[in-house]
N, C-alpha and C positions, 0 to 999 in steps of 0.2 A: 291854233287850228292846224290839224294834221293832214289836210287834204287840199293844199294850194292848187294842185293840178286839176281839181274838180270845180274850182270856184272862179275860173277865169270868166270875166264878163259880168260878174255879180256886183251889185252896188252895196258897199258896206254902210250900215246904219247903226247909230247908237240911240238908245231910248231908256226910259225908266227913271228919269231924274225925279219925277213926282213920288217914286217909291224909295228915293234915296239910294238908287242903284244905278250902275252903269252897265246896261245890257247891250250886248253886241249881236248884230245879226247881218244877214246877207239877203238882198232882194234880187230875185230872178224874174224877168218878164215885166210886161207893162200892161197887162189886161186889167179890166175894171173889176173882175171877180178875183178876190184875193184869198190865198190859202196860207194860214199860219201853221207851220209844222213844228211840233214840240218834241224834243228828243227824250231818250231813255236815260235812266240813271247811269252815271259814268260816261255819258256821251257828250256830244257837242253838235255844232252845225253839220258836221260831216255825215252824221247818221241819216239826216233827212234830205241831204243835197241831191243824191242821185234821182230819187223820185220827184223831188221838187223841180229839178231841171226838166224832167219829162213833162210835168204839169205846165211849166212855163212855156215849153215848146208847143203845148196844146192850147195856149192862149191865156193862161192864168198869170196873175202876179203873185209870187210866192215869197214868203218870209221864213227863213230858217234862222233860229237864234240860239244862243247859249243861255241856259238858265244861270242865275247868279251863283258863282262859285264853280262853274264849269267852263271849260274852254277859255275864251277871252273875257267873259263877263266877270266883273269883280264880285266878291262875296258881299251879301247884304243881310244884316241881321234882322230877323223878324218879318221878312217878306215871304209870303207864301208863293208856291209855284203857280197857284191859280191866279193870283194877282199879277204875276209876270205874264201869263197868257193873255190876260185882259190888256196889259200894257202893249203886248205885241200886236194884238188886234187893232188897238188905237194907232200904233205906229204904222201899220200897213194901210189903214184908212188915210192917215196923214200923207202917205206916199202916193195916194191916188186911187186906191181901191174903194169902190162904192158898195160892195157886198163882200162879206167875209165868211170863209169856211174855217173851222178849227179841226186840225188833224193831229193826233198825238199818239205816241207809242209808249206803252208801259207807264212809267212815272209821268211822262208827258200826256198820256191818255187820261189818267186820273185827274191831273191838273186841268185838262181840257174840259172834262165833264163837270168838275167843280166850278170852273170859270164861266161856262156858257150861259147859265141862267142869269148871271149878273151883268151881262154885256148889253149895252144900249147904243145903237139899235141892235136887236138880236142877230146872232149869226144866221146865215142862210141854211147851214147844215153843219153837222158834227160827225167826225169819224174817230172812233176810239179803238185802237189796236192793242190787244192784250192788256187791258187795264187792271191793275190791282184795285181791290175795293177801297182800300185805304193806303195813302202814301203821305207820310209826314202829316201836315195839317189838312190835307185834302181828302174829301170823302166822295168817292164816285157814285155811291148809291144815293146819297142825298142830292147830288147834282142831277142824276138821271131822273129822279122823281119830279124835278122842277123844269125839265126840258120842255120847250115849246116849239122846237124846230126838228126837222128830220134828223135821225141819227142812225149810223151804221156801226155795229159792234163786230169785231173780228178777232179771231185767235187761231193759233195752230191747233189742229185736232188732237195732237199728241202732247201738247203742253200740259203741265201738271194741273194747276187749279184754274187756268184761264178759260177753258170752255165753260166751266161751271160759273165763273165770274160773269161772262157775257150773258149767260142765260138769266142770272139773277138781275143784272142791270136791265135787260129787256123786260123782265117782269115788273121792275120798278118804274119803267118809263110809262107816262100817261098813255092810256089806250087810244086816245084821239090823236096822238103824235105818231107820224109815220116812223117805223123803226124796223130794222132787220138785223139778224145775226148771220155771220158767215164763218165757217170753219175751214181752215186750210187743210185739205185732204192729206192724211198721212204725214203731217208736217209738225216738226218741233220748232219751226221758226217763231220768233217772238217779236212783238211790237213792230217797230218800223222795218224790221227785216222781212216782214210779210209782204211789203210792197216794194222792196228794193229791186231795181231792174235786173241785177245780176243774180241774186240768190232768192228772190221772192217767190211767192206761190202764185202761179198764173190765175187760178180761180179767185183768189182774194184781190189781186190787182185788177182784174176785170170787174169784179163786183164794186170796188171802190170807184173805178173810172165810170161805170154805168150810173152809180149812185150820184156822183158829182154832175154828170151830164143831165140827170133828171131833175135834181133839186138846186143845183148851183152851176149852171152851164157857164163856160168861159165867155167873156164878153169884153 
């Protein structure tokens, strides 16, 4: 972990033994509404910690974690990123959350969309920031087509394929499921950097915060 100065006061957790993995995460806050933040390719808990701490201060219980083979989590053969998101949601419920939101950036967003339809009880809401349509064994389009909970898709307006990706995913989302797309105006920001308190896009941050207040308020 490369951000010890940002993680003071967090509770370390380990989970994933049922996947034959040792996944490491940090829990911020004590609210009943939990938010799982899934990082981008090449990242670790540090990517989601700044926004996660803000959410914790707003009353949420937040879990940031390292995917297997990243950060502190040990590598695990044959374990999909989506399965790890499912394990993270279960770990946050075990910690005391009674309602779960899944929020991911880039690789983590694809994993989030692939995981969400298979989680019981279903997540209250999903936020996908700059999702690739495919990453490793995870398929964002197939996941989007099976969603039953509100979802927000976002990307930087000047990112390469990602504005097109979120439009495709919105089109795949069932029409009776509340969903919206948000583009970061004149922004090349990608994934979790869209919501980072220091470098994020204010319009995207506000949209995500309003979306959470509407569909998964802190409790």
